[in-house]
N, C-alpha and C positions, 0 to 999 in steps of 0.2 A: 577442234575449232568447229563453231557452229556453221552450218550452210546458210541460214537466213540471217536476219539483222541482228545486231548485237543490242543488248540493254544499253541505253544511254546514261550518262552520269552527269549531274549537275552539282555544282560546289557553290554554295551560297555563304559568302562571308560579308561582314560589314566593311571589309576592305578589299579594294580591287586587286592590289598587289598580293595580299595574303590568298585570295582565291586563285588568281594565277599561278602562283608559286606552288600551292598544293596540287593544282591540276597538272603542272609540269612534273612535279615529284612523282606523282601516282601513275601518270603515263610513263615515264621514265622507268620506273620500277616494274611496270607491266612487261618489259622486254620488247623485242623486236616483232616484227610480223604485224598482223592485223590487231590494233588496239581498239577497244570499244571507244565511241565518241565520247568526248568529255568537254564540258563548257563550264567556265567560270563565270558567276553572277555575283561581282563583289562591288561594294560600295554604291554610291549614287550615280545618276547619269552625267553629273557635272564633275565626277572624279572625287567627291568628298566621301566621308565615313557615313555609312548608313546602309539602308536596304532598299532596293528599288523593285517593286512588282514587275515594271516594264522589262528590266533587265532579266529578272528570273524567268518571265514568260518567253522572251526571245531566246534565252539560252536553252530551255526546254524544246522549244520548237526546232533549234539547230541539231540537237542530238536525238530526236525522236524519229527512230527508224520503223517503228511499229512493234518493238518487242518489249516496250516499257521504258520508263526513265526513273532512275533512282536519284532523289534529291537529298543532299547532306547539308545541314547548315551549321554555322559555327555557334552562335548565341541567340538568346532570347528573342528578339525582335525579327531575326531572320527566319526562326522557326515560325513565329505568329503569321509573317507574311506569306510564307508558302502554305501554312494551314488555310489562311484566308483564300489564297489563290485556288486550292483544291476544293474548298468548300464552295466556292462560287459555280463550280460544275462545268463552266463553259470557257475558263481562263487557260487551263491546262489540258493537254490531251488524255483521253482515257489511258490508264495503265501509269500515270504518274503518281509515284509513291515517295512520301516523306519518310526517310529513314533515321531512325534513332540510333546514332553511332557517333564514336569520337571523330572529329573532324579529319585529322589528318591520317590515323591508323585506319579508320574507316574508309577513307577515300581510297587508299592504296588498295586495301582488300576488296573494295567494290570494283575498282578498275581492273584488277588483276582477275577477278572471278568473272566479270562481264566480258573480258577480253578472251577468256578462254571458252566462251560460249554458254555460260550460265544463264538460267533464266531469272526473271525479275526476283522471285521469292529467293532463290539461291543467293542472288547478289545481295539482297536485303540481310540474310543470314549471316553470310561473310562478313559485311560491314558491322552488323551488330555484334558478332563475336569478337571483334576487335577490343570491345569493353574488357575482356578477360586477359588481354595481353599483358604480361608481367615484364617489367623492365629491369628489376633487380631481384 
């Protein structure tokens, strides 16, 4: 376990319930003890389907403890919204990284590795490696 802050994880989905469910699954599978901070940023502010830059920014702020934030997104416009926020330069804290990973498996890998004290590059690598997981 790391002595300092843990990498935060933000899960961006077009659906609030999907983002919340994946966050709960990943946190639950990370086991007991200190779990990395995880926030869901799903849907729009009024609870509809879509992507909200404001919800994403707020979620990143909630989990940012200074060790970096890994952001995983489900589909196209969620990815584009995160990319736009990062490109703006002042919307998200330094050390916020969009991670190219499968949403569910990548989220689990990211939360487990971050909870073990991995740095941002290692969290990203663990999440990205989830593309290679075989199911059959």
